[in-house]
C-alpha positions in Angstrom: 218.6 -121.4 -55.7 218.5 -118.8 -59.0 218.8 -116.0 -55.9 222.2 -117.4 -55.4 223.8 -117.9 -58.8 222.7 -115.3 -60.0 224.2 -113.2 -56.9 227.4 -114.8 -57.3 227.9 -114.2 -61.0 226.8 -110.1 -60.1 229.7 -110.4 -57.4 232.2 -112.3 -60.2 231.2 -109.6 -62.5 231.5 -106.5 -60.3 235.0 -108.0 -59.2 236.6 -108.5 -62.7 235.4 -105.1 -63.0 237.8 -103.9 -60.2 240.8 -105.8 -60.8 240.8 -104.2 -65.2 240.4 -100.5 -63.4 243.4 -102.1 -60.9 245.6 -104.0 -63.7 245.0 -100.5 -66.6 245.7 -97.8 -63.9 249.2 -95.9 -64.5 251.9 -97.5 -61.6 253.3 -93.6 -61.1 252.3 -90.0 -61.7 253.6 -87.6 -62.9 255.5 -84.6 -60.6 255.7 -81.7 -61.2 258.2 -81.2 -58.8 260.4 -82.6 -61.9 260.6 -85.6 -64.9 257.9 -87.0 -65.7 258.6 -91.2 -63.7 259.4 -93.8 -66.8 256.0 -96.3 -68.0 256.4 -100.0 -65.9 255.3 -102.3 -68.8 252.3 -103.3 -67.1 253.4 -107.0 -67.4 256.2 -105.9 -64.5 255.5 -104.7 -61.0 256.3 -102.1 -59.2 257.2 -103.3 -55.4 254.5 -102.0 -53.6 251.9 -103.3 -56.1 253.0 -106.9 -54.6 253.5 -105.8 -50.9 250.0 -105.0 -51.9 248.6 -107.3 -53.9 251.1 -110.3 -53.3 249.4 -112.7 -50.7 248.0 -116.0 -52.5 250.0 -115.1 -56.0 250.4 -118.1 -57.6 251.4 -117.5 -61.0 255.4 -115.6 -62.2 255.2 -112.4 -62.2 258.4 -109.8 -62.9 258.6 -106.8 -60.3 261.4 -103.9 -60.8 262.4 -102.5 -57.2 265.9 -101.3 -56.2 268.2 -103.1 -54.7 268.4 -101.5 -50.6 270.4 -104.3 -49.2 271.5 -107.5 -50.4 273.5 -110.4 -48.1 275.7 -112.5 -50.1 276.0 -115.7 -47.4 272.3 -115.5 -47.0 271.4 -115.3 -50.1 269.4 -112.3 -50.7 268.5 -108.8 -51.0 265.9 -105.5 -50.7 264.5 -104.1 -52.7 262.8 -100.8 -51.9 260.0 -98.9 -55.1 262.1 -97.4 -57.7 259.3 -94.4 -57.4 260.5 -94.6 -53.4 264.1 -94.7 -54.6 263.4 -91.3 -56.7 261.9 -89.5 -54.2 264.8 -90.3 -51.1 267.7 -92.5 -52.3 268.2 -95.2 -50.3 267.7 -94.2 -47.0 265.0 -95.9 -44.6 263.0 -94.0 -45.7 261.3 -97.1 -47.9 257.1 -97.6 -47.2 257.7 -101.0 -49.1 260.9 -103.4 -48.2 260.6 -106.2 -50.3 262.8 -109.7 -49.4 264.3 -111.4 -52.7 266.1 -115.1 -52.3 267.8 -115.3 -55.3 271.7 -117.6 -55.8 272.9 -116.2 -58.4 275.5 -112.6 -58.4 273.8 -110.6 -56.6 272.8 -107.0 -57.8 275.3 -104.2 -56.8 272.9 -101.8 -53.5 271.5 -98.9 -55.2 271.2 -100.1 -59.1 267.7 -101.2 -60.1 266.5 -104.8 -61.0 264.0 -106.5 -63.4 263.3 -109.9 -60.9 261.2 -112.1 -62.7 260.1 -115.3 -59.8 256.7 -116.4 -57.7 256.1 -115.6 -54.5 255.5 -117.9 -50.9 254.6 -116.6 -47.8 258.2 -117.5 -45.1 257.0 -116.9 -41.2 254.7 -115.4 -42.2 255.4 -112.4 -44.1 256.2 -112.5 -47.9 259.7 -113.1 -49.2 260.1 -112.8 -53.6 262.8 -115.5 -55.4 263.8 -114.9 -57.7 264.3 -117.2 -60.4 265.8 -114.5 -62.9 267.1 -110.7 -62.5 267.6 -107.6 -64.6 269.7 -105.0 -63.3 270.0 -101.1 -64.7 271.1 -98.1 -64.6 268.1 -96.1 -62.1 269.4 -92.4 -63.9 271.7 -91.1 -60.9 269.6 -86.7 -61.7 266.5 -88.7 -60.2 268.4 -90.4 -57.4 268.8 -88.5 -54.0 
């Protein structure tokens, strides 16, 4: 019995240490070919991070991305990672595309957004349900 408790404590400790390393790891790295990308505050997640780690999240989070597609009729939009946008623009080369449900005014394609909300699963896929969206311009000198 004591052995099981000790093993459980060690596993929990290691999991928290691993999570702390992931949380403090920079989300982007400077590129030798251009200016260093903006640092994203730790409370704001990238599209890539959310697509890799979003399953099972229950808390409200904020994700930052660039609008790739908008469907006003379906009240939905698709976000790609800011770094991917800077590397290839709006072409279909983005590895991750986050579907977002949003009831407000739709931001324009190519605009950066910080969306706050919750992760849900719909038809077996990850969907972000935005409660607020703040649009911003992604510098044109960095986008292709």
